[in-house]
N, C-alpha and C positions, 0 to 999 in steps of 0.2 A: 566175743560178746556172747553171753548166754542167751538162750531163747527167751527167757523171761524178760531180759533187758531189751531185746530186739523189738518187741512190740510196744514198748513204752512210749507214750506220746510226750514229746519234749515240752509241750505246753502245760503238762500236768505237774503238780508239786512233786518234789523228790519222792520216789517210792510209790507213787499212786498209779495204779494200773487203769482205773476208771473212776470217774466221779460218781458219787452216790446221788441219786435224784431225790430232791426234797420239795415238798409242798407244805407250806406253813399256814396254819389257821391260827389266828391270834385275836384275842379280845383287847388288843392294844388300845391304850388311852384311858383305861379305868384306874390304873395304878402304875407306878414307875417300873416295876419288875419286868413288864412286857417290853418296854423300850430297851431296857438293859439286855434282855434276852435276844432281841433282834440285833442289837449292836454286836453281841457275842457271835451270833450266827454270821454276820457280815465279816467278822474277823477270820472266819473259815471259808469265806465265799470262793476262794481260789481252789478249794478242795471239793466243792459241792457243785451240783447242777441244780440251781434253784429254779424250779418249775413254776412256782407261784407263791405269792405273799398275799394272803387273803385276810382282810379285816372282818371279824365276826362279832356277834353279840355274845353275852354270857349271863350267868346268874347275876353278876354285878353291874352289867351294862346291857340292859335289855332292849333299849329303844334306838340305839344308834351304832354305827360302825365308824372306825376312824382310819380309813385308807390314807387320809391326808397325813396322819402321823407317820405311817410307813414311808410315804413319799419324802417327808422331812428328813427321816433318818437315812434314806438312800441319797438325798442331796448332801448330807454330811459325809457319807461314804465317798461320794464323788470328789469331795475336797481332799481327802487323804489318799485316794487311790494312786496318784502318781508316786507317793512315798512308798506305798505298799509294793508297787511294781519294782522298786529298787531292791527289794528283798526276796521276791519270789514272782514267778510267772503265773498266769492263769486267772488274774482278777477280772471278773466280768465288768463290762462297761456299765455305768450307772443307768444309761438309757435302756439296756437290756433288762436290768432289774425293774426299772419303772414300768416296762412293758408287761410285766407279769404281776403287777399290783392289781388287786381287785377288792371289791367290797361285797360281802354277803348281804342277805336280806336284813333290813334294819329292825326286824322284830325278833323275838326270842322263841326258840324251840320249834317244834313241829307245827304249832299253830300258825306261826309266821310263814312257814313253807307252804302250808295248805292255803293260806290267804293269797299267796303269790300264784299258786297253781292248784285250783280245786280238784278234788278226786274226779277221775274220769277223763281228765285232759292229759294229752301226751306230754 
């Protein structure tokens, strides 16, 4: 066995030495492409270390965040995970993904951040 193979984690997808860490910021909920992109990300979840799934505002969705939509898609992932495990190892538990779902401030831009934490406060 080569030295490159000796350090390979058997729980990793074939040929993967280490999972890339990913933190997703998404304005999910304002149009369908964001949901589609998250589904695509979950298709690669066995090759990634998903550190966070954060719902944010955007130019098109300034007053709310939709962490609930992220949770719904993770629930759908949970339904198909047993089948995914038949084909490859390393798929994270849905509970682990749900634990990293968060919502950003429900306002848009730096004005919303300042409203949450005025200047001069740590």
